[in-house]
C-alpha positions in Angstrom: -10.1 -10.4 -27.2 -9.1 -13.2 -25.0 -8.7 -12.8 -21.3 -6.9 -15.0 -18.8 -6.6 -14.6 -15.1 -3.5 -16.3 -13.6 -2.1 -17.0 -10.2 1.5 -18.3 -10.0 3.0 -19.5 -6.7 6.7 -19.6 -6.0 8.5 -21.4 -3.1 7.7 -21.1 0.6 10.9 -19.4 1.7 12.1 -20.9 5.0 8.5 -21.8 5.7 7.8 -18.1 6.5 7.2 -16.2 3.4 4.8 -17.2 0.6 4.9 -15.1 -2.5 1.6 -15.0 -4.2 1.6 -13.3 -7.6 -1.9 -11.9 -7.8 -1.9 -11.3 -11.6 0.5 -13.1 -13.8 -0.2 -13.3 -17.5 1.4 -16.4 -19.0 2.7 -15.3 -22.4 2.8 -18.7 -24.0 -0.9 -19.4 -23.3 -1.9 -16.0 -24.6 -0.2 -16.8 -27.9 -1.6 -20.3 -27.9 -5.2 -19.1 -27.6 -4.8 -15.7 -29.3 -6.9 -16.9 -32.3 -9.9 -17.4 -30.1 -12.3 -14.4 -29.8 -14.2 -14.7 -26.5 -15.3 -12.2 -23.9 -14.0 -14.4 -21.1 -13.2 -18.0 -21.2 -11.8 -19.1 -17.9 -9.9 -18.4 -14.7 -7.1 -20.7 -14.1 -4.1 -21.3 -11.8 -0.7 -22.7 -12.6 1.0 -24.6 -9.9 4.2 -26.4 -10.8 5.9 -28.1 -7.9 6.3 -24.7 -6.2 7.8 -23.0 -9.4 6.1 -20.3 -11.3 8.2 -20.2 -14.5 6.1 -21.3 -17.3 9.1 -22.6 -19.3 9.4 -25.4 -16.7 5.8 -26.4 -17.1 6.1 -27.4 -20.7 8.2 -30.4 -19.9 7.0 -31.1 -16.4 4.6 -34.0 -16.4 3.7 -33.2 -12.8 2.4 -29.8 -13.6 -1.1 -29.1 -12.2 -3.4 -26.7 -13.9 -6.3 -25.6 -11.8 -9.1 -24.2 -13.9 -12.5 -22.8 -13.4 -15.2 -21.3 -15.6 -16.7 -22.4 -18.8 -13.4 -22.4 -20.6 -12.1 -25.1 -18.3 -14.5 -27.5 -20.0 -14.6 -26.0 -23.4 -10.8 -25.9 -24.0 -9.7 -28.9 -21.9 -8.9 -30.9 -25.1 -6.9 -28.0 -26.5 -4.7 -27.8 -23.5 -4.1 -31.5 -23.6 -3.4 -31.5 -27.3 -1.1 -28.5 -27.5 0.6 -28.6 -24.1 0.0 -32.1 -22.8 -1.6 -30.7 -19.7 -4.8 -31.9 -18.1 -7.0 -29.3 -16.5 -8.2 -29.9 -12.9 -11.6 -28.3 -13.0 -13.0 -26.4 -9.9 -16.5 -25.2 -9.3 -16.9 -21.7 -10.6 -19.2 -20.3 -7.9 -17.1 -21.8 -5.1 -14.0 -20.2 -6.6 -15.6 -16.8 -7.0 -16.7 -16.8 -3.4 -13.4 -18.1 -2.0 -11.5 -15.5 -4.0 -13.7 -12.6 -2.9 -13.6 -13.7 0.8 -9.8 -13.9 0.7 -9.4 -10.5 -0.9 -11.8 -8.8 1.4 -10.1 -10.3 4.5 -6.5 -10.2 3.4 -6.1 -6.9 1.5 -6.5 -3.7 3.5 -7.3 -1.5 0.5 -9.2 -4.0 -1.6 -12.8 -2.6 -1.6 -13.6 0.9 -2.7 -16.6 3.1 -3.8 -16.6 5.1 -7.0 -18.9 8.1 -7.4 -18.5 10.9 -9.9 -15.0 9.8 -10.8 -13.8 9.7 -7.2 -12.4 6.5 -5.8 -12.6 6.1 -2.0 -11.3 3.0 -0.3 -13.4 1.3 2.4 -11.9 -0.5 5.3 -14.2 -3.4 6.3 -14.2 -5.1 9.7 -13.6 -8.7 8.9 -15.8 -9.6 11.9 -18.6 -7.8 10.2 -18.1 -8.9 6.6 -20.9 -11.4 6.2 -23.5 -11.5 4.8 -23.0 -9.7 1.5 -24.1 -9.8 -2.1 -21.5 -10.6 -4.7 -22.4 -9.5 -8.2 -20.1 -11.2 -10.7 -20.4 -9.6 -14.1 -18.9 -11.7 -16.8 -20.6 -12.7 -20.0 -23.8 -13.0 -17.9 -24.3 -12.0 -14.3 -24.5 -14.1 -11.2 -25.7 -12.7 -7.9 -24.5 -14.6 -4.9 -25.5 -14.2 -1.3 -22.4 -15.0 0.7 -22.9 -15.9 4.4 -19.4 -17.1 5.2 -16.5 -19.1 4.1 -17.9 -21.8 1.9 -21.4 -20.7 2.7 -23.2 -19.1 -0.3 -26.3 -19.3 -2.5 -26.8 -18.0 -6.0 -30.0 -16.0 -5.5 -30.4 -14.4 -8.9 -28.7 -13.3 -12.1 -29.4 -12.0 -15.5 -28.4 -12.9 -19.0 -27.8 -9.2 -19.8 -24.1 -8.8 -18.9 -20.7 -8.2 -20.3 -21.3 -10.5 -23.2 -24.4 -8.5 -24.1 -22.5 -5.3 -24.1 -19.6 -6.7 -26.2 -21.9 -8.6 -28.5 -24.3 -5.8 -29.3 -21.5 -3.3 -29.3 -19.5 -5.3 -31.8 -22.6 -5.5 -34.1 -23.5 -1.9 -33.8 -20.1 -0.2 -33.9 -17.8 -2.7 -35.6 -15.3 -2.5 -32.7 -12.7 -5.2 -32.8 -12.1 -5.5 -29.0 -13.9 -5.0 -25.7 -11.5 -2.3 -24.7 -12.0 -0.5 -27.9 -15.7 -0.4 -27.2 -15.1 1.0 -23.7 -12.7 3.5 -25.2 -15.4 4.6 -27.6 -17.9 5.2 -24.7 -15.5 7.8 -23.2 -16.3 10.1 -26.2 -20.0 9.5 -26.3 -23.1 11.6 -25.5 -26.0 9.3 -24.7 -28.5 12.1 -25.1 -28.2 11.6 -28.9 -29.6 8.1 -28.7 -31.5 7.9 -25.3 -34.9 9.4 -24.8 -34.6 11.6 -21.7 -37.4 12.9 -19.4 -36.9 16.3 -20.8 -37.5 15.0 -24.4 -40.9 13.9 -23.3 -41.9 16.9 -21.2 -40.6 19.7 -23.3 -37.2 20.1 -21.6 -38.8 20.2 -18.1 -38.2 18.1 -15.0 -40.9 15.7 -13.8 -40.3 16.9 -10.3 -43.4 15.5 -8.8 -41.9 12.0 -9.0 -38.3 13.1 -8.5 -37.1 12.9 -12.1 -34.9 15.5 -13.6 -35.0 16.5 -17.3 -31.7 14.6 -18.0 -32.9 11.3 -16.5 -33.0 8.5 -19.1 -36.6 7.6 -19.8 -35.9 5.0 -22.5 -32.5 3.7 -23.5 -32.2 4.1 -27.3 -35.6 5.6 -27.3 -34.8 8.3 -29.8 -34.2 5.7 -32.4 -37.9 4.9 -32.4 -39.0 8.4 -33.5 -36.2 9.6 -35.7 -35.9 8.8 -39.4 -32.3 7.7 -39.1 -30.4 4.6 -40.0 -27.6 3.0 -38.0 -25.0 4.9 -40.0 -26.6 8.2 -38.8 -25.7 7.6 -35.2 -22.3 8.0 -33.8 -20.6 4.8 -32.6 -19.4 6.7 -29.5 -23.0 7.6 -28.5 -24.2 4.0 -29.1 -21.4 2.6 -27.0 -22.2 4.9 -24.1 -25.9 4.3 -24.2 -25.4 0.6 -24.3 -23.0 0.7 -21.4 -25.4 2.7 -19.3 -28.4 0.6 -20.2 -26.7 -2.6 -19.1 -24.9 -1.2 -16.1 -28.2 0.3 -14.8 -30.1 -2.9 -15.4 -27.5 -5.0 -13.4 -27.4 -2.5 -10.6 -31.1 -2.3 -10.2 -31.5 -6.1 -10.1 -28.6 -6.3 -7.6 -30.2 -3.7 -5.3 -33.6 -5.4 -5.4 -31.9 -8.7 -4.3 -29.9 -7.0 -1.6 -33.2 -5.5 -0.4 -34.9 -8.8 -0.6 -32.4 -10.5 1.7 -31.6 -7.5 3.9 -28.0 -7.2 2.8 -26.2 -4.0 3.5 -23.1 -4.6 1.3 -23.0 -5.1 -2.5 -19.7 -5.9 -4.1 -19.4 -5.8 -7.9 -16.7 -7.8 -9.6 -15.9 -9.5 -12.9 -14.2 -8.8 -16.2 -17.0 -6.5 -17.4 -15.9 -3.7 -15.0 -12.3 -3.5 -16.1 -11.5 -0.6 -13.8 -13.6 1.6 -16.1 -14.7 4.8 -14.4 -17.9 5.2 -16.5 -19.0 1.6 -15.7 -18.4 2.0 -12.0 -20.0 5.5 -11.9 -23.1 4.1 -13.7 -23.5 1.2 -11.3 -22.9 3.4 -8.3 -25.4 6.0 -9.4 -28.1 3.4 -10.0 -27.5 1.8 -6.6 -27.7 5.2 -5.0 -30.8 6.2 -7.0 -32.8 3.1 -6.2 -31.9 2.9 -2.6 -32.4 6.7 -2.0 -28.8 6.8 -0.8 -29.2 4.0 1.8 -26.9 1.7 -0.1 -23.7 2.0 -2.1 -21.9 -0.1 -4.6 -18.5 -1.3 -3.8 -15.8 -2.6 -6.1 -12.7 -4.7 -5.8 -9.2 -3.7 -7.0 -8.7 -7.3 -8.3 -12.2 -7.5 -9.7 -11.5 -9.8 -12.7 -9.6 -12.5 -10.9 -11.8 -13.8 -8.1 -12.1 -17.2 -9.9 -8.3 -17.5 -10.4 -7.7 -16.8 -6.7 -10.4 -19.2 -5.7 -8.8 -21.9 -7.8 -5.6 -21.2 -6.0 -7.3 -21.5 -2.6 -8.7 -24.9 -3.7 -5.2 -26.4 -4.0 -4.7 -28.1 -0.6 -5.8 -24.8 1.0 -2.2 -23.7 1.6 -3.2 -22.9 5.2 -4.6 -19.5 4.0 -8.1 -19.8 5.4 -7.2 -18.1 8.7 -4.9 -15.4 7.4 -5.0 -12.0 9.0 -4.5 -8.8 7.1 -1.6 -7.9 9.2 0.3 -10.9 8.0 0.2 -9.9 4.4 2.3 -7.3 2.7 1.5 -6.2 -0.9 4.4 -4.9 -3.0 4.7 -3.8 -6.5 7.9 -5.0 -8.2 8.9 -3.6 -11.5 9.6 -5.8 -14.5 7.6 -7.8 -17.0 4.8 -8.4 -17.4 3.9 -4.9 -16.2 5.3 -1.4 -16.7 3.5 1.6 -18.1 0.5 -0.7 -18.8 2.1 -3.0 -21.3 2.4 -6.8 -21.0 5.6 -8.0 -22.6 6.0 -11.6 -21.4 6.3 -13.8 -18.4 7.6 -12.4 -15.1 11.3 -11.8 -14.8 13.0 -12.9 -11.6 16.6 -13.0 -12.9 18.2 -9.6 -12.1 20.1 -9.3 -15.4 17.1 -10.1 -17.4 15.1 -7.5 -15.5 17.7 -4.8 -16.0 17.9 -5.6 -19.8 14.1 -5.5 -20.0 14.0 -2.2 -18.2 16.5 -0.7 -20.6 14.7 -2.1 -23.6 11.0 -1.6 -22.9 10.7 1.2 -20.4 10.5 4.3 -22.6 12.2 7.4 -21.6 9.0 9.3 -21.5 8.1 7.6 -18.2 11.1 9.1 -16.4 10.2 12.0 -14.1 12.9 14.7 -14.1 10.4 17.4 -13.0 6.9 17.1 -11.7 4.3 16.4 -14.3 1.5 19.0 -14.3 -1.5 17.6 -12.6 -5.0 18.9 -13.4 -7.4 18.9 -10.5 -9.4 15.6 -10.4 -12.4 15.9 -12.7 -15.5 14.0 -12.8 -16.0 11.3 -15.4 -19.7 12.3 -15.5 -22.4 11.7 -13.0 -22.4 8.1 -14.0 -26.1 7.7 -13.4 -29.2 8.5 -15.3 -27.9 12.0 -16.1 -26.1 13.2 -19.1 -22.4 13.4 -18.2 -21.1 16.8 -17.4 -17.7 16.0 -18.7 -15.7 13.2 -20.2 -13.1 11.1 -18.4 -9.6 10.6 -19.7 -8.7 8.0 -22.2 -9.1 4.4 -21.0 -5.8 3.1 -19.8 -4.2 0.5 -22.0 -3.6 -1.7 -19.0 -7.2 -1.7 -17.7 -7.0 -5.5 -17.6 -3.9 -5.5 -15.5 -5.8 -3.9 -12.6 -2.6 -2.7 -10.9 -1.6 -6.0 -9.4 1.1 -6.5 -6.8 2.9 -9.4 -5.2 1.3 -10.5 -1.9 3.9 -11.7 0.6 2.8 -13.8 3.6 4.8 -13.0 6.6 3.5 -15.0 9.6 5.8 -13.2 12.0 4.0 -9.8 11.6 1.5 -8.8 14.3 -0.5 -5.8 15.3 1.2 -3.5 17.8 -0.7 -4.4 21.0 -0.5 -1.0 22.6 -2.6 0.9 20.0 -5.5 2.5 21.8 -8.0 1.9 19.0 -7.0 -0.2 16.1 -10.1 0.7 14.1 -9.3 4.4 14.3 -5.6 4.1 13.7 -4.3 5.7 10.6 -0.5 5.9 10.4 -0.2 8.6 7.7 -0.5 12.3 8.7 -0.1 13.6 5.2 -3.2 13.5 3.0 -2.1 12.6 -0.5 -5.6 12.8 -1.8 -4.9 16.5 -1.8 -3.8 17.0 -5.4 -1.3 19.8 -4.6 0.2 17.7 -1.8 0.7 14.8 -4.0 2.4 16.9 -6.7 4.7 18.4 -4.1 5.9 15.1 -2.7 6.4 13.6 -6.1 8.6 16.6 -6.9 10.6 16.0 -3.7 11.1 12.3 -4.4 12.0 13.0 -8.0 14.6 15.7 -7.1 16.1 13.4 -4.5 16.4 10.5 -7.0 19.8 11.4 -8.6 21.5 11.8 -5.3 20.0 8.5 -4.1 21.3 6.7 -7.2 24.8 8.1 -6.6 24.8 6.9 -3.0 23.5 3.5 -4.0 26.1 3.0 -6.8 28.8 4.2 -4.4 27.7 1.6 -1.8 28.5 -1.1 -4.3 31.9 0.3 -5.2 30.9 2.3 -8.2 31.3 -0.6 -10.6 29.9 -0.7 -14.0 27.4 -3.3 -12.9 26.3 -1.0 -10.0 25.9 1.9 -12.4 23.7 -0.2 -14.7 21.6 -1.4 -11.8 21.4 2.2 -10.5 20.0 3.4 -13.8 17.5 0.5 -13.9 16.4 1.5 -10.4 15.9 5.1 -11.4 13.9 4.1 -14.4 11.8 1.7 -12.4 11.0 4.1 -9.5 10.3 6.9 -12.0 7.8 4.6 -13.7 6.1 3.9 -10.4 5.8 7.7 -9.8 4.5 8.3 -13.3 1.9 5.6 -12.8 0.8 7.0 -9.5 0.9 10.6 -10.9 -1.7 9.4 -13.4 -3.8 7.4 -11.0 -2.9 7.9 -7.3 -5.1 5.1 -6.1 -3.6 2.6 -8.5 -1.9 0.6 -5.8 -4.5 1.1 -3.1 -4.8 4.0 -0.7 -1.7 6.1 -1.2 0.1 7.6 1.8 3.5 9.1 2.1 4.7 6.0 4.1 3.7 3.8 1.1 5.6 6.0 -1.3 8.8 5.9 0.8 8.5 2.2 1.4 8.0 1.6 -2.4 11.3 3.5 -3.0 13.2 1.3 -0.6 11.6 -1.9 -2.0 12.6 -0.7 -5.5 16.2 -0.3 -4.4 16.2 -3.8 -2.9 14.7 -5.1 -6.1 17.8 -4.1 -8.0 20.1 -5.4 -5.3 20.9 -2.2 -3.5 20.5 -3.5 0.0 22.0 -0.6 2.0 22.7 2.5 -0.1 24.0 4.5 2.9 26.2 1.9 4.6 29.5 3.7 4.2 28.0 7.0 5.3 26.4 5.4 8.4 29.7 3.7 9.4 31.6 7.0 9.1 29.0 9.0 11.1 28.8 6.3 13.8 32.6 6.4 14.3 32.6 10.2 14.5 29.8 10.3 17.0 31.2 7.5 19.2 34.5 9.4 19.4 32.8 12.3 21.3 30.3 10.3 23.3 32.5 9.9 26.4 32.7 13.7 26.7 29.0 14.1 26.4 28.3 11.4 29.1 30.7 13.1 31.4 29.0 16.5 30.9 25.6 14.9 31.5 26.8 13.2 34.8 27.8 16.6 36.1 24.3 18.0 35.9 21.4 17.8 38.4 18.5 15.5 37.6 16.2 18.2 36.2 18.8 19.9 34.1 20.0 16.5 32.8 16.5 15.5 31.6 16.1 18.7 29.6 19.5 18.4 28.2 18.8 14.9 27.1 15.6 15.8 25.3 17.4 18.8 23.7 20.1 16.4 22.6 17.6 14.0 20.9 16.0 16.9 19.0 19.4 18.4 18.0 20.8 15.0 16.9 17.7 14.3 14.8 18.8 17.0 12.4 20.9 14.4 10.6 18.6 13.0 7.9 19.9 12.2 4.4 16.3 12.0 3.2 15.9 15.8 3.6 17.3 18.2 1.0 17.8 21.0 3.6 19.8 18.6 5.8 21.9 17.4 2.9 22.9 21.0 2.2 24.1 21.3 5.8 26.6 18.5 5.3 28.4 20.7 2.8 28.9 23.4 5.5 30.5 21.4 8.3 31.4 18.1 9.9 28.8 16.0 11.7 30.0 17.2 15.1 30.1 20.8 14.1 26.5 20.5 12.8 25.4 18.8 16.0 26.9 21.5 18.2 25.4 24.2 16.1 22.0 22.5 16.5 22.4 22.2 20.3 23.4 25.8 20.6 20.3 27.0 18.7 18.0 24.8 20.8 15.7 27.2 22.5 12.3 26.7 24.3 9.5 27.0 23.9 9.5 24.5 21.0 6.7 24.5 18.4 5.1 21.6 20.2 6.4 21.7 23.8 5.1 19.2 26.3 8.4 18.8 28.1 7.1 20.1 31.4 4.3 17.4 31.5 6.9 14.7 30.6 9.3 16.0 33.3 6.5 15.9 35.9 5.8 12.2 35.1 9.5 11.4 35.2 10.6 13.4 38.2 7.4 14.4 40.0 7.0 17.6 42.1 8.6 18.3 45.4 9.1 15.2 47.6 6.5 13.2 45.6 8.5 11.0 43.3 6.6 8.8 40.8 7.7 5.2 40.2 9.9 4.7 37.2 8.4 3.2 34.1 8.7 -0.6 33.9 9.8 -0.8 30.3 10.3 1.8 27.6 10.2 1.2 23.9 12.5 3.6 22.1 11.8 3.7 18.3 15.1 5.0 17.0 15.7 6.8 13.7 19.1 7.6 12.1 22.5 6.2 12.5 25.4 8.5 13.6 24.7 11.4 16.0 21.0 10.6 16.1 21.4 7.3 17.8 24.8 7.8 19.5 24.5 11.3 20.8 20.7 11.5 21.0 18.8 8.3 21.8 21.5 6.3 23.6 22.1 8.9 26.3 18.3 9.1 26.8 18.2 5.3 27.1 21.0 5.4 29.6 19.0 7.8 31.8 16.0 5.5 31.8 18.2 2.6 32.7 19.7 4.7 35.5 16.2 5.1 36.9 15.5 1.4 36.8 13.5 1.2 33.6 14.1 -1.6 31.1 14.9 -0.2 27.7 14.1 -1.8 24.3 15.7 -0.1 21.3 13.4 -0.6 18.4 15.1 -0.3 15.0 14.4 -1.2 11.3 14.6 -4.8 10.2 16.0 -3.6 6.8 18.0 -0.5 5.8 16.1 2.6 4.7 18.2 5.7 3.8 20.5 6.3 6.8 18.3 4.8 9.4 20.1 2.5 11.9 19.0 -1.1 11.7 18.5 -3.7 14.5 21.5 -5.6 13.2 23.8 -2.6 13.5 22.7 -1.5 17.0 24.5 -4.2 19.1 27.9 -3.1 17.7 27.1 0.5 18.4 26.0 -0.2 21.9 29.1 -2.4 22.5 31.3 0.5 21.5 29.4 3.0 23.6 29.4 0.6 26.6 33.2 0.7 26.7 32.9 4.2 28.1 29.9 3.7 30.4 29.2 1.1 33.2 25.5 1.7 33.1 25.3 0.8 29.4 27.8 -2.1 29.9 25.8 -3.7 32.7 22.5 -3.2 30.9 23.9 -4.6 27.6 25.2 -7.7 29.4 21.8 -8.2 31.0 19.9 -7.7 27.8 22.2 -9.9 25.6 21.7 -7.6 22.6 21.3 -10.6 20.2 18.2 -10.1 18.1 17.5 -13.8 17.7 17.5 -14.2 21.5 15.2 -11.3 22.3 12.1 -13.3 22.8 13.6 -15.4 25.6 15.2 -12.3 27.2 11.9 -10.5 27.1 10.0 -13.3 28.7 12.5 -13.9 31.5 11.7 -12.4 35.0 13.5 -9.1 35.5 14.6 -10.1 39.1 16.9 -12.8 37.5 19.1 -9.9 36.2 21.6 -8.0 38.2 20.8 -4.9 36.2 17.8 -3.8 34.2 18.4 -4.9 30.6 19.0 -2.9 27.5 17.7 -4.8 24.6 17.3 -4.5 20.8 14.4 -5.7 18.7 13.6 -5.2 15.0 10.4 -3.5 14.1 9.5 -5.7 11.1 9.9 -3.0 8.4 12.4 -1.5 6.0 11.0 2.0 5.6 11.7 5.5 7.1 8.1 5.3 8.4 6.3 2.6 10.4 2.8 1.3 10.2 2.0 -0.1 13.6 -0.6 -2.5 12.2 2.3 -4.6 11.0 5.2 -5.0 13.3 7.5 -7.9 14.1 6.5 -10.6 16.6 9.6 -9.6 18.7 8.3 -6.1 19.0 4.8 -7.3 19.9 6.3 -9.4 22.6 8.4 -6.5 23.9 5.4 -4.3 24.1 3.4 -6.5 26.5 5.1 -5.1 29.6 5.9 -1.6 28.2 4.4 1.5 29.8 6.3 4.1 27.9 6.8 4.6 24.1 9.2 7.1 22.6 8.8 7.6 18.9 11.7 9.6 17.4 12.3 11.1 14.0 10.3 12.6 11.2 9.3 9.2 9.6 8.0 7.6 12.8 6.8 10.6 14.8 5.7 13.0 12.1 5.1 11.5 8.7 3.4 8.6 10.6 2.0 8.3 14.1 1.9 11.9 15.1 -1.8 11.4 15.8 -1.6 7.8 17.0 -3.0 7.1 20.5 -1.6 4.5 22.8 -2.6 2.6 25.9 0.5 3.7 27.7 2.5 6.9 28.0 3.9 8.2 24.7 6.5 10.8 23.9 7.0 11.9 20.2 10.2 13.7 19.4 11.3 15.1 16.0 13.0 18.0 14.4 11.1 19.2 11.3 13.3 19.2 8.2 10.8 20.1 5.6 9.2 23.6 5.3 5.9 22.4 3.8 5.6 19.7 6.4 6.2 22.3 9.1 3.5 24.6 7.7 1.0 21.8 7.2 1.3 19.9 10.5 2.5 22.3 13.1 2.0 25.7 11.4 5.7 26.4 12.0 9.0 26.5 10.1 11.9 24.2 9.1 14.0 23.1 12.1 11.2 23.6 14.5 11.0 20.9 17.2 8.3 18.7 18.4 8.1 17.3 21.9 4.6 15.8 22.2 3.8 13.9 25.4 0.6 12.0 25.8 -0.2 10.1 29.0 -1.8 6.7 28.9 -5.4 6.6 27.7 
């Protein structure tokens, strides 16, 4: 088998977005070198004047190939002879360290532990990353003490590594590939070849020194006392014994070196691991065993490609040394070279090529029309010195692909500055590590898929081209779900927000940029038509009654959600206005979560004691139509009336029927025709997204009225992760002392438990029965009004 690790780099787009393709197998080079049979030859990087299409490289005399590893020297002449390319060789250790440092600092869900078949991601504080031990397991093993960027020392190593496993395994089992040998180990029982403590002590433990009967006393030790030849031992058992022997040896040496230098973190990487559960379990168990539980092995999602990434980092640095994790967004586009674990060729960026490829290569069996039965997660064996209790599933055919995404650099993303404790912040409230929970939400997404495709196709005029793209989208997203059904942690730590964002990204990938655009326009018009009557009704009320009516209005209007099956069914029973009125009429306190009285006291005070108004309120809005027009705009108007600056925070990109920042100015302009408060505030705020930064920084006393402004939140998902928001939103937050999060996605699926440095009000109507039961122990259409004063 021949293994190549590739990074390809497309254009900087408007100097703001750098697309870094983390694993990109170049088909031509694989074919070129397919006759060579090596465990691992090199890591290399292709950089061609900003282009990543290999077809251009064959005739481009300016092509630069960055290469590292032994193969960079061994096969330099072959590259020159066959392709006319010269290899620019980089130091292997420097590349390994640079690659590891980048991943650990840039990818939020890069490092993980793996014990007894269970993967758990570890978030590492980048300020506390160094020093650590990097154990790179290739043909041999290098152990590198890393003290910082560019600061490292190879402190140890061993010649017993991946090459040893593959070499001995090939001789003893006649396997034809490294993966075949790993596959064989899945079916093995090492007690048939290894001498266990129980074999020596008559089936008993040696408890005095802490050894159980199933502990391995001597790898392959039974072969010394049994009158058997090689043909009498099962290849499966040999493969597993060999894998354990080598993994344990590497792990023990690694721990002793960590102990020697006082290192608390040990990261294992390299092509040997291959995402293989048995291998990781074995290494993890050994580290746990020798450290008495004081240390744990950690692994990297992109374990086989540290050198390739380091080679990329060596190319004029690209200004990536000081990247922060919040500036990087990892996405998982569909198309060659990856789907369902098969590599079919170079990456496809042309839409028509991608659609054709989806139709040709994505087999129908990957489509999800109903949830695939999911067995509870089972152990892959103890992974240590014990005999495995059970065997893991078959080794994935794409073990070498390592579930690679596309890393987008977005310098305009920042951390939301009003989070109370960034280290403790977790946006997702739904735990998808719960197997039944995962299965349920996959079913919901799968059932919603046909309706979503219909809406997407309709948004493009229902043309044949749109239908073809809609089918390709359905196949692609179904393939993502099938992959995640098989391995939920394939793309990193999985949360509901990540799933919903992946769906929207997949729509955009097939050029459906706003699937609900016509629906949103229709609902906006219907809602704006009745807004004047609503404002007149509100103005006739006293202050206390008006505030309650406004909150009721937000909750009632939040019923409109095309992402909810229950709400979609409502649309068939009445018009948008009829549904809104029905929802208002059924509004009755106490709500399931009801902090309205506390919020009212902060807003209105008690008796003659009137609290000062908030300086600036950030209103995270949700859906178009009644939700924004009849719910959040009247609430914004009330805050403006009280002298509070208001910033409407909306999606940067469309997601379902969510209103976007680009759509809001037109909605506000229409609403302002019927309201002097909104008109003056809109004039003061400008309502031009590209002018928001200047407006936000200007002194408020320069305005004749408190401003109403709009900023984009930096995302295109029904949910929001406040660790990555737009710079405009971060700027708006600096003077804010009130946050209002509205809607299921922003206030329930995510951020229900988020804590802030300022007052926060979370408003949502629950439109999913399971969610109601899980989060609030209530029922569908229950309401949440959760108020939390500043920490």
